[in-house]
N, C-alpha and C positions, 0 to 999 in steps of 0.2 A: 349802324351804329357809328357816330363820329368819332373822332380821334379823342374827343375831350372826354367822350362817354367812356371809353375802353379803358380798362384796368392797368396801368403802367406795369411792365415787366422789364425797365431798364433797371441797371445796377446801381446801388447806393452812390449819392457821390463821396469823393474820395475824401473828403472832410468828416465824416460821418462816422461815428466811432461808437459801436455797440458795447454799451457797459452793462454788466451783469451785478443785479443787486444782491447777489450771496457771493462772499468770498469764499474761496477753497482754502480749507485749513491746512496750511503748513505744519506738519509734524514737529514740535521742539523737544529739541534734547538737552535738556537742563544738566549742565556739568556741576558736578560736587564739588562744594566749596567748605571750608572751615572757618573759623573764626567765631568771636565773641556770641553774635546773634544766632549763628549755625547752634551753637551750642544751647542756647535758649531755646531752639526750636526743639532740639532733641529732648531737652528735658521736660517741656510743656506736652511734647507727643508720648512721651514715657508715663508722665504724671496723669495725662487726662486717659489713657489706655487702660493704665492700670485700675484707675476708677471705675470707667465703664466694664470692663471685662471681668474684674474682681469683685465689684460691687454685690452683683445677685448672688456668689457665693458664699458671702457673710450671713452669720444666724444671729437672730436676737429674739429672745423668750420661746425659744423651741419654732420659729419660724424664720423666714426669708427675712433679712434686715431692711430691704428695700422692695418692696412689692406692690404693684398696682392691679389689684384685683378686680377686675371689671365686672365680673360673674356677678359676684358678693357686694359690687359697688363699695369697697373699703381701701383704701390705699394706706399701706404700712411704709413708714419711714422710721426706722429704727426704733423708739419707744412711743411713737406718736402713730396714732390711727384716725385718718381724715375721711370723713364721710363725703357724700353728695352735698350735705348742707355746708362744707368748709370751701364750697369752690371758691369764694370771696379771696381765699388764701392764695389760691393758682392765679387768679386777677392780679393781686396785688404782686406776687412774684413775677410774672409778666412785664409789670409796671417797673419795677424795679430793674429787670435786665434791660428794658428799653431806655431806661434815665443811665443805668452805668454804660451802655454802648454809646450813647450821645455824651458823655462824659470824657469817656476814654478817647472818642474818634476827636472831640474839640481839642484835648489836650497834645495826643500825638497820632492823629490819623487812624489808619487802617490796623490797628495793633491785632483788634480781634480776628480780621481775615489773615494776617499774617503768623499767628501763633498758636492760636485755639479753634478757628473754625475746623468742624468736622472734615468739609471739603479738602482744606489745606492738610489737616492731620493727617487724613487717610490716602492725599494723594503722595506726600512725603513717605509714608510707609510703604505704598505703591513704588515708587522710585527707589527705596532702599534696596527693595527684592531685586528690583531691574538691574541694578547696577550690580548687584552680588552677582547674579548668573551671566548677565550680557556683557557687564564693564560701564566704564565711562562713557562720556560724552561721544569720543572719536571712535571707539569700539561698537557702540551701537550704531552708530551711524554708519559705519563701514560693514555690521552686518546685515542692516537692513538693505543695505543697496546691493548685497551679495546676492548668487543666485540661490535657489533653495537645495540645500545638500542635507545630509543625514545629520551634521552638526548644528546646522540652524535649526532644523525642525527639533532636533531635540531640546535647545535652549529653549525655544519659543514656547514648546510645550510643558519645559519645566515651568517657566516663568507664568505662564496662565496659570498651570496646575496649581502653583501656589497661590497667586491671586486668587484663584476661586475658593481655595479653601478657607484665606483668610477672609473672604467676603462671606461665607456660608457660617464659619464661628460669629461673625459679626452680626448676620441675621439670627443663628440662634440666641446669643447673648442677647440682642434686641427684646425678642420674644420672651427670653427669660425673666424679663422685669414685669412682666404681665401674666404669665404661666410660672408657677414656681419651677424652678431652673431644675432642681433634683428629680421632679416629676417629668419634667420636659426631657431630660436626660435619661432617663428610664424609659420613657416612651418611644424615644428615637432609637435607643438601643435594642426595643423590641418590635421596631418598626410598627407601632400603632399611636404614630401621630395623628391627632384629629386635622381635618381638612384645613380650619384658620389657621393653626399652628404652622402646618406645612406651608400655604400659602404665604405667610408673613416671612418665615425664614427665608424662603426662596425669592419672595419680591424685595425684602430687605437687602439680601445678598448680591442680587442681580445689579441693585441701584448702586451698593458699594462697589462692585466689580465696575461695573459700565461708568461712574462717574469718576474715581479714583484711577481705574485703569484706561479707559479710553479717552473719556470727554476732557477730563483733568480742567485746563484754563478756560476751555469753553464755556464750563459752568460758572465759573468766575465772572467771563467776560459776557455773557450772552444771557445765564438764566437766573443770575442772583440779582435782586431790585438794590441790594444795598450799595454796589459800586456805582448805581444810578443817582441816587440821592445823596451820596456820602457828602459831596461838596457844599450842602446847605450848611453841615455842620463843622466846615473848616472856615477859619479866617486868615488874616496876615500872619497872626502868632501860633498858630498851629504847628506843631512841629512834625514835618513831613520828611521824605529820602528826597535830598536835593543833590543835584549836580554844581560844582562852581563853577561855572562859565567863566568867570574873571580871572579864575587862576586855571585851568585846564585848558582854555583855546588862545591860540590855535594849536588844535591836536595834531599829532604826527608821531611816528616811529624815529626811534633814535637808539644809540647803544647807551649802555649804563653809564660810561665815564663821558658821555658828550654834555656839554654845558647846553641846555635848552635856551637860555636866553640868547646865547651866541648864536642858535639856529633860527630863533625869532618862534620858538615854540613854548606852548603852556606844559603844565605838569602832564596833560592827558596823552599817553604814548598810542591811542588809538589801538590798543590791543583785543577790544569788544568783549573781555572777560565779563564786564557788566551785562552786556547782553546773552552772554553764553551760560549764565548761572541764573539767568531771571525765568522762574517757573511758566511766567507768561510771555517770555520772549519780546519784552519790550527795551528800548534802547532810553535808560533813563536820562540821558543826555541831551535828548528832546523836550525835556520839561516833564512834570508831573502830570502823569495820565491816568485816565480812570481804570485802566487795567492793572494798574499797580497794588498790589493787595498787601504792600508795606513790611514784606518780608525780610527786607535789608540784606537779602543775599548779596546784593550788588555792593554795598559796603565792605563786606567780607572781602568779596573777589577784589576791589579795586585797592584794598588796602594790605591784600598781600601783594598785589604788582608795585605800589609805591613803597613797600618795604623792600623789595628786590633792587627797585631802581635807588633807592636813597633818599627818595623824596618824602616829607612830612605826610601822614595819613589825614584823612577827611576830604579830600577831593570829591567824594560821594560822601554824604554824611545826613544825620537827622540836624536839620534847621528848619528855620522859619521864612517865610517871603520877606518878612522885615529885617530879618539878619541877613539876608543874602543880596538883600537890595541897600545895604549899609547902613540902613535908619540905626541900629545899634549893633554892637559888638556881639558875637556868639557866646562871652562870657556873661552877658546880660540875658540870655534867654531863659534863665530859671525865674529871673525876676518878673517876666511878662507872662508866667504862668497863672498866676493868681489875677485872673482878668474878670471882667462882670460876669462873663458868660458861664466861665468856669464856677464861679461862686455861685451864682444861681442854681447850676446843675448840681453840685456839692450840696448843696441845703436842701435842695428838694428829694434828694436821695437820701440824705441822713434821714430826714422826717420821715418817709415812706420805709425805710428800714426799721427805725425806730418802733414805728407803729407797727410793722408787719412782727417782730419779735414779741412787741408789748401783746400783741393779738394771740400770738401761739401760746404765751406763758400763761395769759389770763383765761383762755378758754375754757371752758367750763364742759366737763365729761360726760355731764348728763344733758339729753335733750329729750323733751316731753310733747307729744301731742295729744290733745283730747278730741274727741270724737263722740258725738252722741249715737246712740243705738238708733237705727234707722227703723226697726222693727215696731215701736210703739213710742209715741211721744211720752206717754206718763203711765202708768199704772197704780192700782190701790197697793199697799200694803199692810201687814198686820198691824192693827192700833188704830186704825184709820189715817193712817200715815198716805202721803203720796211718795210715789217712787220714781226718779229719772235714773236711766240706766247708761253709762258712757262707757267707752274704750280708751285705756290710757295708754299710748304706745311709748316706750322708753326705749332711748338709745343710750347705750354704754359703752362711751367710745374708751373706756379705760382697758388694760388686759387684765384686769382683776375683776373678781365678781362684786358686785355693790347690793346694799340693801337700802331701801328707800322707805320711808314712812310718808303715809299721803293722808292731808287735812282740806278741810273744804272751808271757807266762810262766803258772805255775803248775805244770809237768811238765817234768824234765830233758829237755833235747836237742830242744824242741820248734822246730819249724822252719815259716815261713810260706812258703807257695808263691803268690806274686803278684808283677806287675811293680809296681816302685816307682820313683819314688814314685809316688802314686795322683794324678791330676790330678782336680780337680772344677771347674766350668764355676763362673762367679759366679751368687750367688742362685737355685741350682737344687739339686734333690735328685737324686742319681744312686747307684745300686747296683751294686757289684763283687763278683764270686764270688771268694773266700778259701778256698785250702786250708791246712790244718795235720795236718802230720805229725809221729810222732814214732815211736822204737825200743820197742815194747811189752816188751822183754824188762825184768824185774822191775817193771813194773807189773802193781798188782791187776785184774782184770776188772771192768767197771763203769764207773760215770760219775765223772768226775774234774772239777773246778772250775778253769778256766782264764781268762785276763785278757787282753783285747786292749787294747794301748795305742796310739793315734794321736796324732802330733804333727805341728803344721805345721813344714815344713822350713824357712820364710823367718820365722817366728814363735815363739821359744821358748814365748812365755806361753801360745798355743793347744794345749790337749791335751785327750784325752777318754780314759777308762778304762771299757771295758764288760766285764762278767763273761757267760760262757757254760759250756758243758759240753762235755766230750771223752769220748767211748765208745772202750773198749778192751774186745778178747774177754778 
């Protein structure tokens, strides 16, 4: 074998660098911060969780106010009962959510991510628990770097115990939207939970514990698709969190009484508070990055430092690309909010919302399906008449019993043979056999179109009309 054929065992050249495609995660220790935006986050966390945890326990008409009963295929939302036939409303609701997201993102960036996204909300909750038990940023860093002691083990065990309890309660509440929560609580207390309830409680609890306790910013940076396509909805007039480099640079530390102009420095004291409070660990001074979730913690942190130094606030602030570049002053930002893209999104959203509300309000509580009897196409009836048999399936979406009268048209002399009025229980589907007779004299043999008319005895505005076929020899 020649030297050319033999595999080389020589060491790689000195200028060759091995690069890993996977960046090892560096744990982030967000620092607690207070301020206007922090108070907004706290308020939204409390509001969203009061709704999530409290809604399943509300009662309405002797039942759970909000319940998605998959077994019975009925969705109860306060006084409204939705059926599989109402799936269009869910579709429209998703469209409304999408357009609302587009609109808010176009106006002010990732508001959803920073304040109301479940990942953000539960991460905030888990960080509050962590700070309460282990302390703020410096204390947590020292605790993690210290050797394992009884105190450290106790603090870690307590933190994870509280995390797991919150996560399991979250999973329990989630399942309570699909299984009546009082029944679920009774089954849990008696250790008689079904396999599916048990699976979903633990699965959702595990997901909450893992995402909010361990993965945190990794979900926003690598798993959430919104961070990848959000820039499509941004333009030069979108309000985003920005660092004013013209005012802040060159950055550098100095005493409170020092004159930054005399030192040749900008307003940024290079304290890194903006980095320390960021839940994703980015430096906003490097410009807008896709990892930024728009929580504005860096604004609150920087404003506190500016107050201590005696400088004006707003070194880091909500602004637009055009305002920062000097195309117009910050006082003119509001004037540029109502631009064509925003107006189009707003108009489409308004039309869809109006149509959605109108559809819900005008939705008929009566739905009827007419099915022919498969046993016989036709049969003889007394008096020389021809009889066809049908099965009328009523869906009463109201939570009160209803009475319906049935008539039929399409052929002269048609008679409906059924006990009237037909009574249908509340929020149920019931089927009734109905016979239709006619004298065949003068009728052509074959199939004839007829129409059933169903009217609510107590409400003249509730009616249904369904066509079918009548066969004559």
